[in-house]
Predicted model as a PDB file, atoms N, CA, C, CB and O in Angstrom, pLDDT in the B-factor column:
MODEL        1                                                                  
ATOM      1  N   MET A   1      56.151   8.154  36.538  1.00 59.00           N  
ATOM      2  CA  MET A   1      56.147  10.013  35.624  1.00 59.00           C  
ATOM      3  C   MET A   1      55.068   9.943  34.722  1.00 59.00           C  
ATOM      4  CB  MET A   1      57.743  10.535  34.424  1.00 59.00           C  
ATOM      5  O   MET A   1      54.590   9.042  34.033  1.00 59.00           O  
ATOM      6  N   PRO A   2      54.825  11.068  34.899  1.00 67.00           N  
ATOM      7  CA  PRO A   2      53.137  10.947  34.411  1.00 67.00           C  
ATOM      8  C   PRO A   2      54.103  11.899  32.334  1.00 67.00           C  
ATOM      9  CB  PRO A   2      51.238  12.682  36.126  1.00 67.00           C  
ATOM     10  O   PRO A   2      55.235  12.343  32.144  1.00 67.00           O  
ATOM     11  N   GLN A   3      52.825  11.767  31.311  1.00 77.00           N  
ATOM     12  CA  GLN A   3      53.196  11.477  30.259  1.00 77.00           C  
ATOM     13  C   GLN A   3      52.675  13.077  30.154  1.00 77.00           C  
ATOM     14  CB  GLN A   3      52.689  10.106  29.460  1.00 77.00           C  
ATOM     15  O   GLN A   3      51.713  13.632  30.685  1.00 77.00           O  
ATOM     16  N   ALA A   4      53.926  13.684  29.064  1.00 78.00           N  
ATOM     17  CA  ALA A   4      53.684  15.195  28.242  1.00 78.00           C  
ATOM     18  C   ALA A   4      52.782  14.818  27.603  1.00 78.00           C  
ATOM     19  CB  ALA A   4      54.777  15.916  27.273  1.00 78.00           C  
ATOM     20  O   ALA A   4      52.704  13.811  26.898  1.00 78.00           O  
ATOM     21  N   ASN A   5      51.617  16.055  27.928  1.00 83.00           N  
ATOM     22  CA  ASN A   5      50.958  16.371  26.601  1.00 83.00           C  
ATOM     23  C   ASN A   5      51.359  17.040  25.386  1.00 83.00           C  
ATOM     24  CB  ASN A   5      50.073  16.967  26.834  1.00 83.00           C  
ATOM     25  O   ASN A   5      51.732  18.176  25.094  1.00 83.00           O  
ATOM     26  N   PRO A   6      51.075  15.507  24.525  1.00 84.00           N  
ATOM     27  CA  PRO A   6      52.047  16.384  22.800  1.00 84.00           C  
ATOM     28  C   PRO A   6      50.354  17.551  21.766  1.00 84.00           C  
ATOM     29  CB  PRO A   6      52.870  13.963  20.854  1.00 84.00           C  
ATOM     30  O   PRO A   6      50.129  17.764  20.574  1.00 84.00           O  
ATOM     31  N   GLN A   7      49.257  18.165  23.700  1.00 88.00           N  
ATOM     32  CA  GLN A   7      49.510  19.838  22.188  1.00 88.00           C  
ATOM     33  C   GLN A   7      49.355  19.597  23.010  1.00 88.00           C  
ATOM     34  CB  GLN A   7      49.149  20.902  20.770  1.00 88.00           C  
ATOM     35  O   GLN A   7      48.495  18.773  23.318  1.00 88.00           O  
ATOM     36  N   LEU A   8      50.511  20.509  24.244  1.00 89.00           N  
ATOM     37  CA  LEU A   8      50.547  22.048  24.779  1.00 89.00           C  
ATOM     38  C   LEU A   8      51.597  22.605  24.029  1.00 89.00           C  
ATOM     39  CB  LEU A   8      50.847  22.279  26.418  1.00 89.00           C  
ATOM     40  O   LEU A   8      51.629  23.827  24.173  1.00 89.00           O  
ATOM     41  N   PRO A   9      52.499  22.150  23.254  1.00 89.00           N  
ATOM     42  CA  PRO A   9      53.042  23.302  22.619  1.00 89.00           C  
ATOM     43  C   PRO A   9      52.355  23.883  21.951  1.00 89.00           C  
ATOM     44  CB  PRO A   9      53.955  23.177  21.973  1.00 89.00           C  
ATOM     45  O   PRO A   9      52.740  25.037  21.760  1.00 89.00           O  
ATOM     46  N   GLN A  10      50.773  23.405  21.108  1.00 91.00           N  
ATOM     47  CA  GLN A  10      50.090  23.711  20.114  1.00 91.00           C  
ATOM     48  C   GLN A  10      49.193  25.375  21.661  1.00 91.00           C  
ATOM     49  CB  GLN A  10      48.949  21.850  19.216  1.00 91.00           C  
ATOM     50  O   GLN A  10      49.189  26.597  21.805  1.00 91.00           O  
ATOM     51  N   PHE A  11      48.849  24.569  22.094  1.00 90.00           N  
ATOM     52  CA  PHE A  11      48.397  25.285  22.982  1.00 90.00           C  
ATOM     53  C   PHE A  11      48.887  26.146  23.924  1.00 90.00           C  
ATOM     54  CB  PHE A  11      47.928  24.725  23.409  1.00 90.00           C  
ATOM     55  O   PHE A  11      48.047  26.642  24.675  1.00 90.00           O  
ATOM     56  N   VAL A  12      50.334  26.531  24.118  1.00 91.00           N  
ATOM     57  CA  VAL A  12      50.882  27.715  24.649  1.00 91.00           C  
ATOM     58  C   VAL A  12      51.045  28.418  23.763  1.00 91.00           C  
ATOM     59  CB  VAL A  12      51.933  27.674  25.318  1.00 91.00           C  
ATOM     60  O   VAL A  12      51.229  29.628  23.901  1.00 91.00           O  
ATOM     61  N   SER A  13      51.003  27.594  22.245  1.00 93.00           N  
ATOM     62  CA  SER A  13      51.147  28.830  21.124  1.00 93.00           C  
ATOM     63  C   SER A  13      50.125  29.671  20.974  1.00 93.00           C  
ATOM     64  CB  SER A  13      51.340  28.396  19.761  1.00 93.00           C  
ATOM     65  O   SER A  13      50.243  30.870  20.722  1.00 93.00           O  
ATOM     66  N   ALA A  14      48.782  28.890  21.169  1.00 93.00           N  
ATOM     67  CA  ALA A  14      47.315  30.013  21.179  1.00 93.00           C  
ATOM     68  C   ALA A  14      47.484  30.410  21.606  1.00 93.00           C  
ATOM     69  CB  ALA A  14      46.113  30.070  21.404  1.00 93.00           C  
ATOM     70  O   ALA A  14      47.841  31.482  21.117  1.00 93.00           O  
ATOM     71  N   HIS A  15      47.564  30.322  23.509  1.00 94.00           N  
ATOM     72  CA  HIS A  15      47.101  30.950  24.237  1.00 94.00           C  
ATOM     73  C   HIS A  15      48.649  32.320  24.132  1.00 94.00           C  
ATOM     74  CB  HIS A  15      46.622  29.937  25.642  1.00 94.00           C  
ATOM     75  O   HIS A  15      48.727  33.348  24.805  1.00 94.00           O  
ATOM     76  N   GLN A  16      49.545  31.879  23.197  1.00 95.00           N  
ATOM     77  CA  GLN A  16      50.334  33.534  23.301  1.00 95.00           C  
ATOM     78  C   GLN A  16      50.121  34.130  22.189  1.00 95.00           C  
ATOM     79  CB  GLN A  16      52.008  33.653  23.482  1.00 95.00           C  
ATOM     80  O   GLN A  16      50.656  35.179  21.831  1.00 95.00           O  
ATOM     81  N   ALA A  17      49.576  33.690  21.775  1.00 96.00           N  
ATOM     82  CA  ALA A  17      48.941  35.094  20.326  1.00 96.00           C  
ATOM     83  C   ALA A  17      47.879  34.850  20.662  1.00 96.00           C  
ATOM     84  CB  ALA A  17      49.085  35.003  18.362  1.00 96.00           C  
ATOM     85  O   ALA A  17      47.537  33.926  19.923  1.00 96.00           O  
ATOM     86  N   ALA A  18      46.883  35.132  21.489  1.00 96.00           N  
ATOM     87  CA  ALA A  18      45.684  35.032  21.867  1.00 96.00           C  
ATOM     88  C   ALA A  18      46.211  37.154  23.257  1.00 96.00           C  
ATOM     89  CB  ALA A  18      45.266  32.740  22.782  1.00 96.00           C  
ATOM     90  O   ALA A  18      45.971  38.362  23.277  1.00 96.00           O  
ATOM     91  N   GLN A  19      47.051  35.954  24.097  1.00 97.00           N  
ATOM     92  CA  GLN A  19      47.307  37.707  24.727  1.00 97.00           C  
ATOM     93  C   GLN A  19      47.599  38.326  23.397  1.00 97.00           C  
ATOM     94  CB  GLN A  19      48.880  38.063  26.009  1.00 97.00           C  
ATOM     95  O   GLN A  19      46.881  39.145  22.824  1.00 97.00           O  
ATOM     96  N   GLN A  20      48.768  37.829  22.960  1.00 96.00           N  
ATOM     97  CA  GLN A  20      48.808  39.662  21.757  1.00 96.00           C  
ATOM     98  C   GLN A  20      47.791  40.299  21.180  1.00 96.00           C  
ATOM     99  CB  GLN A  20      49.551  39.631  20.284  1.00 96.00           C  
ATOM    100  O   GLN A  20      47.417  41.472  21.187  1.00 96.00           O  
ATOM    101  N   ALA A  21      47.419  39.347  20.692  1.00 97.00           N  
ATOM    102  CA  ALA A  21      45.682  39.710  20.145  1.00 97.00           C  
ATOM    103  C   ALA A  21      44.830  40.407  20.619  1.00 97.00           C  
ATOM    104  CB  ALA A  21      44.834  38.789  20.103  1.00 97.00           C  
ATOM    105  O   ALA A  21      43.904  40.889  19.967  1.00 97.00           O  
ATOM    106  N   LEU A  22      45.120  40.650  22.493  1.00 96.00           N  
ATOM    107  CA  LEU A  22      44.057  41.399  23.319  1.00 96.00           C  
ATOM    108  C   LEU A  22      45.271  42.475  23.722  1.00 96.00           C  
ATOM    109  CB  LEU A  22      43.138  40.410  24.767  1.00 96.00           C  
ATOM    110  O   LEU A  22      44.957  43.611  24.075  1.00 96.00           O  
ATOM    111  N   LYS A  23      46.932  41.990  23.642  1.00 94.00           N  
ATOM    112  CA  LYS A  23      47.955  43.544  24.513  1.00 94.00           C  
ATOM    113  C   LYS A  23      47.089  44.690  22.756  1.00 94.00           C  
ATOM    114  CB  LYS A  23      51.177  43.200  24.489  1.00 94.00           C  
ATOM    115  O   LYS A  23      46.775  45.879  22.719  1.00 94.00           O  
ATOM    116  N   GLN A  24      47.011  43.781  21.817  1.00 94.00           N  
ATOM    117  CA  GLN A  24      47.768  45.300  20.725  1.00 94.00           C  
ATOM    118  C   GLN A  24      45.845  45.462  20.066  1.00 94.00           C  
ATOM    119  CB  GLN A  24      49.719  44.561  18.687  1.00 94.00           C  
ATOM    120  O   GLN A  24      45.792  45.691  18.858  1.00 94.00           O  
ATOM    121  N   GLN A  25      44.864  45.385  20.576  1.00 96.00           N  
ATOM    122  CA  GLN A  25      43.369  45.575  20.509  1.00 96.00           C  
ATOM    123  C   GLN A  25      43.393  46.648  21.761  1.00 96.00           C  
ATOM    124  CB  GLN A  25      42.326  44.013  20.733  1.00 96.00           C  
ATOM    125  O   GLN A  25      43.220  47.858  21.616  1.00 96.00           O  
ATOM    126  N   LEU A  26      43.671  45.898  23.178  1.00 94.00           N  
ATOM    127  CA  LEU A  26      43.840  47.508  24.710  1.00 94.00           C  
ATOM    128  C   LEU A  26      44.662  48.265  24.437  1.00 94.00           C  
ATOM    129  CB  LEU A  26      44.424  47.253  26.424  1.00 94.00           C  
ATOM    130  O   LEU A  26      44.429  49.192  25.212  1.00 94.00           O  
ATOM    131  N   ARG A  27      46.188  48.762  23.377  1.00 92.00           N  
ATOM    132  CA  ARG A  27      46.269  49.194  23.081  1.00 92.00           C  
ATOM    133  C   ARG A  27      45.898  50.182  21.702  1.00 92.00           C  
ATOM    134  CB  ARG A  27      46.692  48.776  23.519  1.00 92.00           C  
ATOM    135  O   ARG A  27      46.164  51.354  21.968  1.00 92.00           O  
ATOM    136  N   ARG A  28      45.475  50.049  20.615  1.00 95.00           N  
ATOM    137  CA  ARG A  28      44.045  50.805  19.346  1.00 95.00           C  
ATOM    138  C   ARG A  28      44.113  50.858  20.543  1.00 95.00           C  
ATOM    139  CB  ARG A  28      42.631  50.259  18.052  1.00 95.00           C  
ATOM    140  O   ARG A  28      45.238  51.188  20.918  1.00 95.00           O  
ATOM    141  N   GLN A  29      43.006  50.579  21.779  1.00 96.00           N  
ATOM    142  CA  GLN A  29      41.862  51.166  22.161  1.00 96.00           C  
ATOM    143  C   GLN A  29      42.221  52.614  23.138  1.00 96.00           C  
ATOM    144  CB  GLN A  29      41.007  49.985  22.938  1.00 96.00           C  
ATOM    145  O   GLN A  29      41.476  53.591  23.062  1.00 96.00           O  
ATOM    146  N   ALA A  30      43.275  52.609  23.922  1.00 95.00           N  
ATOM    147  CA  ALA A  30      44.003  53.530  24.624  1.00 95.00           C  
ATOM    148  C   ALA A  30      44.114  54.743  23.357  1.00 95.00           C  
ATOM    149  CB  ALA A  30      45.532  52.815  25.254  1.00 95.00           C  
ATOM    150  O   ALA A  30      43.562  55.841  23.436  1.00 95.00           O  
ATOM    151  N   LEU A  31      45.102  54.197  21.977  1.00 94.00           N  
ATOM    152  CA  LEU A  31      45.433  55.306  21.917  1.00 94.00           C  
ATOM    153  C   LEU A  31      44.162  56.070  20.974  1.00 94.00           C  
ATOM    154  CB  LEU A  31      46.892  55.297  21.423  1.00 94.00           C  
ATOM    155  O   LEU A  31      44.210  57.210  20.513  1.00 94.00           O  
ATOM    156  N   GLN A  32      43.125  55.165  20.853  1.00 97.00           N  
ATOM    157  CA  GLN A  32      41.619  56.250  19.988  1.00 97.00           C  
ATOM    158  C   GLN A  32      41.309  56.903  21.220  1.00 97.00           C  
ATOM    159  CB  GLN A  32      39.822  55.275  19.209  1.00 97.00           C  
ATOM    160  O   GLN A  32      40.651  57.941  21.134  1.00 97.00           O  
ATOM    161  N   ARG A  33      41.783  56.347  22.773  1.00 97.00           N  
ATOM    162  CA  ARG A  33      41.200  57.655  23.703  1.00 97.00           C  
ATOM    163  C   ARG A  33      42.388  58.868  24.230  1.00 97.00           C  
ATOM    164  CB  ARG A  33      40.483  56.919  25.265  1.00 97.00           C  
ATOM    165  O   ARG A  33      42.100  59.761  25.027  1.00 97.00           O  
ATOM    166  N   VAL A  34      43.249  58.757  23.840  1.00 96.00           N  
ATOM    167  CA  VAL A  34      44.349  59.424  23.369  1.00 96.00           C  
ATOM    168  C   VAL A  34      43.856  61.002  21.781  1.00 96.00           C  
ATOM    169  CB  VAL A  34      45.425  57.797  22.757  1.00 96.00           C  
ATOM    170  O   VAL A  34      44.106  62.082  21.246  1.00 96.00           O  
ATOM    171  N   ARG A  35      43.253  60.105  21.854  1.00 97.00           N  
ATOM    172  CA  ARG A  35      42.737  60.787  20.211  1.00 97.00           C  
ATOM    173  C   ARG A  35      41.855  61.338  20.399  1.00 97.00           C  
ATOM    174  CB  ARG A  35      42.319  59.975  18.991  1.00 97.00           C  
ATOM    175  O   ARG A  35      41.875  62.397  19.773  1.00 97.00           O  
ATOM    176  N   GLN A  36      40.369  61.108  21.388  1.00 98.00           N  
ATOM    177  CA  GLN A  36      39.852  61.138  21.660  1.00 98.00           C  
ATOM    178  C   GLN A  36      39.196  62.475  22.531  1.00 98.00           C  
ATOM    179  CB  GLN A  36      40.109  60.274  21.734  1.00 98.00           C  
ATOM    180  O   GLN A  36      38.203  63.162  22.293  1.00 98.00           O  
ATOM    181  N   LEU A  37      40.227  62.531  23.676  1.00 97.00           N  
ATOM    182  CA  LEU A  37      40.785  64.056  24.585  1.00 97.00           C  
ATOM    183  C   LEU A  37      41.230  64.257  24.302  1.00 97.00           C  
ATOM    184  CB  LEU A  37      41.221  64.485  25.585  1.00 97.00           C  
ATOM    185  O   LEU A  37      41.356  65.178  25.109  1.00 97.00           O  
ATOM    186  N   THR A  38      42.334  64.506  23.340  1.00 97.00           N  
ATOM    187  CA  THR A  38      42.890  65.572  22.545  1.00 97.00           C  
ATOM    188  C   THR A  38      41.922  66.458  22.054  1.00 97.00           C  
ATOM    189  CB  THR A  38      43.625  65.092  21.471  1.00 97.00           C  
ATOM    190  O   THR A  38      42.036  67.630  22.411  1.00 97.00           O  
ATOM    191  N   ASN A  39      41.019  66.165  21.333  1.00 97.00           N  
ATOM    192  CA  ASN A  39      40.322  66.543  20.039  1.00 97.00           C  
ATOM    193  C   ASN A  39      38.753  66.757  21.320  1.00 97.00           C  
ATOM    194  CB  ASN A  39      40.329  64.938  18.353  1.00 97.00           C  
ATOM    195  O   ASN A  39      37.594  66.478  21.012  1.00 97.00           O  
ATOM    196  N   GLU A  40      39.126  67.213  22.470  1.00 97.00           N  
ATOM    197  CA  GLU A  40      37.721  67.593  23.346  1.00 97.00           C  
ATOM    198  C   GLU A  40      39.088  68.432  23.576  1.00 97.00           C  
ATOM    199  CB  GLU A  40      36.560  66.469  24.707  1.00 97.00           C  
ATOM    200  O   GLU A  40      38.791  69.625  23.529  1.00 97.00           O  
ATOM    201  N   GLY A  41      40.158  68.297  23.754  1.00 97.00           N  
ATOM    202  CA  GLY A  41      40.712  69.359  23.885  1.00 97.00           C  
ATOM    203  C   GLY A  41      41.311  69.401  26.168  1.00 97.00           C  
ATOM    204  O   GLY A  41      41.468  70.115  27.159  1.00 97.00           O  
ATOM    205  N   ARG A  42      41.367  68.044  25.629  1.00 97.00           N  
ATOM    206  CA  ARG A  42      42.058  67.574  27.529  1.00 97.00           C  
ATOM    207  C   ARG A  42      43.057  66.760  27.381  1.00 97.00           C  
ATOM    208  CB  ARG A  42      40.968  66.580  28.741  1.00 97.00           C  
ATOM    209  O   ARG A  42      43.031  65.563  27.668  1.00 97.00           O  
ATOM    210  N   HIS A  43      44.505  67.700  26.675  1.00 97.00           N  
ATOM    211  CA  HIS A  43      45.504  67.338  26.100  1.00 97.00           C  
ATOM    212  C   HIS A  43      46.549  67.536  27.492  1.00 97.00           C  
ATOM    213  CB  HIS A  43      45.733  68.187  24.685  1.00 97.00           C  
ATOM    214  O   HIS A  43      47.758  67.540  27.261  1.00 97.00           O  
ATOM    215  N   ILE A  44      45.873  67.771  29.558  1.00 97.00           N  
ATOM    216  CA  ILE A  44      46.648  67.098  30.160  1.00 97.00           C  
ATOM    217  C   ILE A  44      46.407  64.980  30.313  1.00 97.00           C  
ATOM    218  CB  ILE A  44      46.536  68.014  31.470  1.00 97.00           C  
ATOM    219  O   ILE A  44      47.310  64.143  30.343  1.00 97.00           O  
ATOM    220  N   GLU A  45      44.940  64.754  30.372  1.00 97.00           N  
ATOM    221  CA  GLU A  45      44.690  64.088  30.527  1.00 97.00           C  
ATOM    222  C   GLU A  45      44.837  62.791  29.561  1.00 97.00           C  
ATOM    223  CB  GLU A  45      43.977  64.539  30.893  1.00 97.00           C  
ATOM    224  O   GLU A  45      44.671  61.603  29.840  1.00 97.00           O  
ATOM    225  N   ALA A  46      45.375  63.695  27.753  1.00 96.00           N  
ATOM    226  CA  ALA A  46      45.724  63.049  26.324  1.00 96.00           C  
ATOM    227  C   ALA A  46      46.954  62.310  26.394  1.00 96.00           C  
ATOM    228  CB  ALA A  46      45.899  64.121  25.161  1.00 96.00           C  
ATOM    229  O   ALA A  46      47.116  61.170  25.957  1.00 96.00           O  
ATOM    230  N   ASN A  47      48.266  63.403  27.276  1.00 97.00           N  
ATOM    231  CA  ASN A  47      49.199  62.944  27.958  1.00 97.00           C  
ATOM    232  C   ASN A  47      50.111  62.404  28.633  1.00 97.00           C  
ATOM    233  CB  ASN A  47      49.202  62.979  28.029  1.00 97.00           C  
ATOM    234  O   ASN A  47      51.283  62.068  28.461  1.00 97.00           O  
ATOM    235  N   ALA A  48      49.060  62.376  29.752  1.00 96.00           N  
ATOM    236  CA  ALA A  48      49.020  61.310  30.652  1.00 96.00           C  
ATOM    237  C   ALA A  48      48.608  59.781  30.150  1.00 96.00           C  
ATOM    238  CB  ALA A  48      48.106  61.758  31.656  1.00 96.00           C  
ATOM    239  O   ALA A  48      49.364  58.874  30.499  1.00 96.00           O  
ATOM    240  N   LEU A  49      47.600  59.497  29.454  1.00 95.00           N  
ATOM    241  CA  LEU A  49      47.120  58.206  28.976  1.00 95.00           C  
ATOM    242  C   LEU A  49      48.655  57.545  27.528  1.00 95.00           C  
ATOM    243  CB  LEU A  49      45.113  58.662  28.148  1.00 95.00           C  
ATOM    244  O   LEU A  49      49.090  56.417  27.299  1.00 95.00           O  
ATOM    245  N   TRP A  50      48.959  58.774  26.978  1.00 94.00           N  
ATOM    246  CA  TRP A  50      49.358  58.379  25.759  1.00 94.00           C  
ATOM    247  C   TRP A  50      51.239  57.650  27.442  1.00 94.00           C  
ATOM    248  CB  TRP A  50      49.474  60.277  23.892  1.00 94.00           C  
ATOM    249  O   TRP A  50      51.687  56.541  27.731  1.00 94.00           O  
ATOM    250  N   GLN A  51      51.561  59.029  27.909  1.00 95.00           N  
ATOM    251  CA  GLN A  51      52.672  58.310  28.603  1.00 95.00           C  
ATOM    252  C   GLN A  51      52.417  56.752  29.271  1.00 95.00           C  
ATOM    253  CB  GLN A  51      53.090  59.279  29.751  1.00 95.00           C  
ATOM    254  O   GLN A  51      53.275  55.903  29.513  1.00 95.00           O  
ATOM    255  N   GLU A  52      51.718  56.717  29.372  1.00 92.00           N  
ATOM    256  CA  GLU A  52      51.129  55.915  30.676  1.00 92.00           C  
ATOM    257  C   GLU A  52      51.100  54.601  29.221  1.00 92.00           C  
ATOM    258  CB  GLU A  52      49.133  56.691  31.766  1.00 92.00           C  
ATOM    259  O   GLU A  52      51.193  53.447  29.639  1.00 92.00           O  
ATOM    260  N   GLN A  53      51.025  54.693  28.222  1.00 89.00           N  
ATOM    261  CA  GLN A  53      51.669  53.582  27.043  1.00 89.00           C  
ATOM    262  C   GLN A  53      52.358  53.618  25.893  1.00 89.00           C  
ATOM    263  CB  GLN A  53      50.893  52.974  26.536  1.00 89.00           C  
ATOM    264  O   GLN A  53      52.062  53.006  24.867  1.00 89.00           O  
ATOM    265  N   ILE A  54      53.449  54.465  26.086  1.00 88.00           N  
ATOM    266  CA  ILE A  54      54.591  54.302  25.395  1.00 88.00           C  
ATOM    267  C   ILE A  54      55.594  53.280  26.884  1.00 88.00           C  
ATOM    268  CB  ILE A  54      55.250  56.156  24.782  1.00 88.00           C  
ATOM    269  O   ILE A  54      56.463  52.529  26.442  1.00 88.00           O  
ATOM    270  N   SER A  55      55.410  53.305  28.699  1.00 89.00           N  
ATOM    271  CA  SER A  55      56.343  52.868  29.488  1.00 89.00           C  
ATOM    272  C   SER A  55      55.788  51.527  29.752  1.00 89.00           C  
ATOM    273  CB  SER A  55      56.623  53.743  30.665  1.00 89.00           C  
ATOM    274  O   SER A  55      56.384  50.586  30.276  1.00 89.00           O  
ATOM    275  N   ALA A  56      54.163  51.565  29.179  1.00 77.00           N  
ATOM    276  CA  ALA A  56      53.348  50.255  29.590  1.00 77.00           C  
ATOM    277  C   ALA A  56      54.535  48.522  28.654  1.00 77.00           C  
ATOM    278  CB  ALA A  56      51.114  50.609  28.600  1.00 77.00           C  
ATOM    279  O   ALA A  56      54.150  47.362  28.797  1.00 77.00           O  
TER     280      ALA A  56                                                      
ENDMDL                                                                          
END                                                                             
Protein backbone atom coordinates (compact mmCIF):
# COMPACT_ATOMS: atom_id res chain seq x y z
CA MET A 1 0.00 0.00 0.00
CA PRO A 2 1.53 3.39 -0.95
CA GLN A 3 2.58 5.74 1.81
CA ALA A 4 0.56 8.97 2.10
CA ASN A 5 2.51 12.12 1.42
CA PRO A 6 2.96 13.88 4.79
CA GLN A 7 2.91 17.27 3.04
CA LEU A 8 -0.47 16.64 1.41
CA PRO A 9 -2.59 18.40 4.10
CA GLN A 10 -0.37 21.51 3.82
CA PHE A 11 -0.64 21.44 0.04
CA VAL A 12 -4.43 21.07 0.15
CA SER A 13 -4.69 23.92 2.65
CA ALA A 14 -2.49 26.18 0.50
CA HIS A 15 -4.50 25.26 -2.60
CA GLN A 16 -7.79 26.09 -0.88
CA ALA A 17 -6.38 29.42 0.33
CA ALA A 18 -5.23 30.26 -3.21
CA GLN A 19 -8.67 29.38 -4.63
CA GLN A 20 -10.37 31.57 -2.03
CA ALA A 21 -8.04 34.49 -2.78
CA LEU A 22 -8.75 34.14 -6.50
CA LYS A 23 -12.53 34.09 -5.91
CA GLN A 24 -12.25 37.24 -3.80
CA GLN A 25 -10.16 38.98 -6.44
CA LEU A 26 -12.63 38.07 -9.20
CA ARG A 27 -15.52 39.30 -7.05
CA ARG A 28 -13.76 42.61 -6.39
CA GLN A 29 -13.14 43.03 -10.12
CA ALA A 30 -16.78 42.27 -10.92
CA LEU A 31 -18.03 44.76 -8.34
CA GLN A 32 -15.65 47.38 -9.71
CA ARG A 33 -17.13 46.69 -13.17
CA VAL A 34 -20.66 47.08 -11.72
CA ARG A 35 -19.66 50.51 -10.37
CA GLN A 36 -18.14 51.48 -13.71
CA LEU A 37 -21.24 50.41 -15.66
CA THR A 38 -23.48 52.28 -13.21
CA ASN A 39 -21.38 55.43 -13.55
CA GLU A 40 -21.69 55.14 -17.34
CA GLY A 41 -25.47 54.95 -17.02
CA ARG A 42 -25.53 51.30 -18.15
CA HIS A 43 -27.85 50.23 -15.35
CA ILE A 44 -29.35 47.15 -17.03
CA GLU A 45 -25.89 45.64 -17.63
CA ALA A 46 -24.76 46.64 -14.13
CA ASN A 47 -27.83 45.01 -12.60
CA ALA A 48 -27.33 41.82 -14.62
CA LEU A 49 -23.71 41.56 -13.48
CA TRP A 50 -24.71 42.30 -9.87
CA GLN A 51 -27.39 39.56 -9.99
CA GLU A 52 -24.81 37.16 -11.40
CA GLN A 53 -22.45 37.96 -8.51
CA ILE A 54 -24.98 37.56 -5.72
CA SER A 55 -26.26 34.26 -7.09
CA ALA A 56 -22.74 32.80 -7.52
